[in-house]
C-alpha positions as CSV (number, residue, x, y, z in Angstrom):
1,M,-0.2,0.0,-0.5
2,D,1.3,3.5,-1.2
3,H,1.3,6.2,1.6
4,L,0.4,9.5,1.3
5,Y,2.3,12.1,3.8
6,T,0.6,15.2,3.9
7,P,1.9,17.1,7.4
8,W,0.5,20.4,7.1
9,R,-2.8,19.4,7.5
10,M,-1.8,18.3,11.0
11,A,-1.7,22.2,12.2
12,Y,-5.4,22.6,11.1
13,I,-6.6,19.5,12.0
14,R,-5.3,20.0,15.6
15,G,-5.0,23.6,15.5
16,E,-7.9,25.7,18.1
17,K,-10.9,26.1,16.0
18,T,-12.0,30.4,16.9
19,P,-14.5,32.6,15.1
20,S,-12.3,35.2,12.6
21,S,-12.7,38.6,14.0
22,G,-13.7,40.8,11.2
23,C,-13.2,39.8,7.4
24,L,-10.0,37.5,6.6
25,F,-9.5,38.8,3.2
26,C,-9.3,42.4,4.8
27,T,-6.9,41.4,7.3
28,A,-4.5,39.1,5.1
29,P,-3.0,42.3,3.7
30,T,-2.0,44.3,6.9
31,Q,0.1,41.0,7.8
32,P,3.8,39.7,7.3
33,P,3.8,37.9,3.8
34,A,4.9,34.9,5.4
35,Q,1.8,34.9,7.5
36,S,-0.6,35.9,5.1
37,Q,0.7,34.0,2.2
38,V,0.1,37.5,0.0
39,V,2.2,36.8,-3.6
40,A,2.1,39.5,-4.8
41,R,-0.3,43.4,-4.5
42,S,-1.2,45.8,-7.1
43,Q,-3.0,48.8,-6.6
44,H,-6.5,47.2,-6.5
45,V,-6.0,43.7,-5.7
46,Y,-3.7,41.2,-4.0
47,V,-2.5,37.4,-4.7
48,I,-2.4,35.3,-2.1
49,M,-2.5,31.4,-1.8
50,N,-5.6,29.5,-1.1
51,R,-4.9,27.3,2.2
52,Y,-7.1,24.8,1.3
53,P,-5.8,24.0,-2.4
54,Y,-8.1,22.1,-5.3
55,N,-4.4,21.9,-7.0
56,N,-0.6,22.8,-6.3
57,G,-0.5,26.6,-7.0
58,H,-4.3,27.5,-6.2
59,V,-4.2,31.3,-5.3
60,M,-7.2,34.0,-5.5
61,V,-6.9,37.4,-7.1
62,V,-9.2,39.7,-4.3
63,P,-9.9,43.0,-4.5
64,F,-8.6,45.2,-1.5
65,A,-11.9,46.7,-1.1
66,H,-15.0,44.8,1.2
67,V,-17.2,43.9,-2.0
68,A,-19.7,41.2,-1.7
69,S,-19.7,41.0,-5.8
70,M,-18.1,42.0,-8.8
71,E,-20.5,44.4,-10.2
72,E,-19.0,46.5,-6.6
73,M,-16.0,46.6,-8.2
74,L,-15.3,50.1,-9.6
75,P,-14.2,50.1,-13.6
76,D,-10.4,51.0,-12.2
77,A,-10.4,47.7,-10.2
78,L,-11.9,45.6,-12.9
79,L,-9.4,46.3,-15.0
80,D,-6.4,45.2,-12.3
81,L,-8.3,42.5,-11.6
82,M,-8.1,40.9,-14.9
83,Q,-4.6,42.3,-15.3
84,T,-3.1,40.8,-12.0
85,T,-4.8,37.2,-13.1
86,N,-3.6,37.7,-15.9
87,R,0.0,37.8,-14.2
88,A,-0.9,35.0,-12.0
89,I,-1.2,32.8,-14.6
90,A,1.9,33.7,-16.2
91,A,4.4,33.2,-12.9
92,L,2.2,30.0,-12.3
93,R,2.5,28.8,-15.9
94,K,6.7,29.6,-15.7
95,L,6.6,27.7,-11.9
96,Y,5.0,24.8,-13.1
97,N,3.8,24.8,-16.7
98,P,-0.3,23.4,-16.3
99,A,-2.0,21.8,-19.3
100,A,-4.5,24.1,-17.9
101,F,-6.2,26.6,-15.8
102,N,-10.0,27.4,-14.1
103,I,-10.4,30.4,-13.5
104,G,-13.8,31.2,-11.2
105,A,-15.9,33.0,-8.7
106,N,-18.6,31.5,-6.1
107,I,-20.5,34.5,-5.9
108,G,-22.7,34.1,-2.6
109,Q,-23.4,31.6,-0.3
110,A,-25.8,29.5,-2.5
111,A,-22.8,29.3,-5.4
112,G,-20.5,27.8,-2.6
113,A,-18.2,30.4,-1.5
114,G,-16.3,30.1,1.6
115,I,-16.2,33.7,2.1
116,A,-19.5,35.1,0.6
117,E,-19.3,38.6,2.0
118,H,-15.6,39.4,0.2
119,F,-15.5,38.8,-3.4
120,H,-12.6,36.7,-4.8
121,L,-11.1,35.4,-8.0
122,H,-9.5,31.4,-8.0
123,V,-6.7,31.0,-10.4
124,V,-6.0,27.0,-10.2
125,P,-3.5,24.9,-12.2
126,R,-4.5,21.9,-13.9
127,W,-3.3,18.8,-15.5
128,P,-4.3,15.8,-17.2
129,G,-5.7,13.3,-14.6
130,D,-5.2,15.7,-11.6
131,A,-8.8,14.7,-10.5
132,N,-7.6,10.6,-10.2
133,F,-9.2,7.8,-8.3
134,M,-8.1,9.4,-5.3
135,T,-11.0,12.3,-5.2
136,V,-13.5,10.0,-6.7
137,T,-13.1,6.9,-4.2
138,G,-11.3,8.1,-1.5
139,D,-12.9,12.0,-1.3
140,T,-9.4,12.7,-1.0
141,R,-7.6,15.5,-2.7
142,V,-3.6,15.0,-3.4
143,I,-1.8,17.8,-3.6
144,A,2.2,17.5,-3.8
145,D,4.2,20.4,-2.1
146,T,3.2,22.2,0.9
147,I,1.7,25.4,0.6
148,E,5.0,27.1,2.4
149,N,7.1,25.6,-0.7
150,T,4.7,26.7,-3.2
151,F,4.3,30.5,-2.0
152,H,7.7,31.3,-1.5
153,E,8.6,29.5,-5.0
154,L,5.7,31.8,-6.6
155,V,7.0,34.8,-5.1
156,A,10.3,34.1,-6.6
157,V,9.2,33.8,-10.3
158,W,6.4,36.8,-9.4
159,S,9.5,38.9,-8.8
160,Q,11.0,37.7,-11.8
161,L,8.6,38.4,-13.6
162,Y,7.1,41.6,-12.7
163,T,10.0,43.7,-10.4
164,H,11.2,46.3,-12.9
165,K,14.9,47.2,-11.8
166,D,16.0,51.0,-12.6
167,E,18.4,50.9,-16.0
168,T,20.3,54.4,-14.4
């Protein structure tokens, strides 16, 4: 029998479950990057690791403004959301070379939003066969790397792609 090790899940399993104070997406950008796992920031949105990913590299693009739906966003913020999503795709493509992506949002609790009060867009890299027998028969998702390692690697790739040095 093969064994799958996911040691990072134990902190969640054993951790104290306390109600959060305030909106997770509003407080995350105020925390240190290693704690919040904010990969990158732009003027109106930021990119954060998903702590319960569907796949390696699963990130979310989140507006700084506390809005429940896209239609509440200002035009400049919507443009920034899409441009930053494109940057996330490019960074993930360079880091993992996925075959495809799922991009999507669950707007409202009935649509499956875990944090329905603050809109966010999911960016999920995909590979052939990534939803394998474990998901179907064992109701278990296999993530091949730790979220922390993925965070550090993605920050490095993002920096390579989008940090411009002054040419003086």
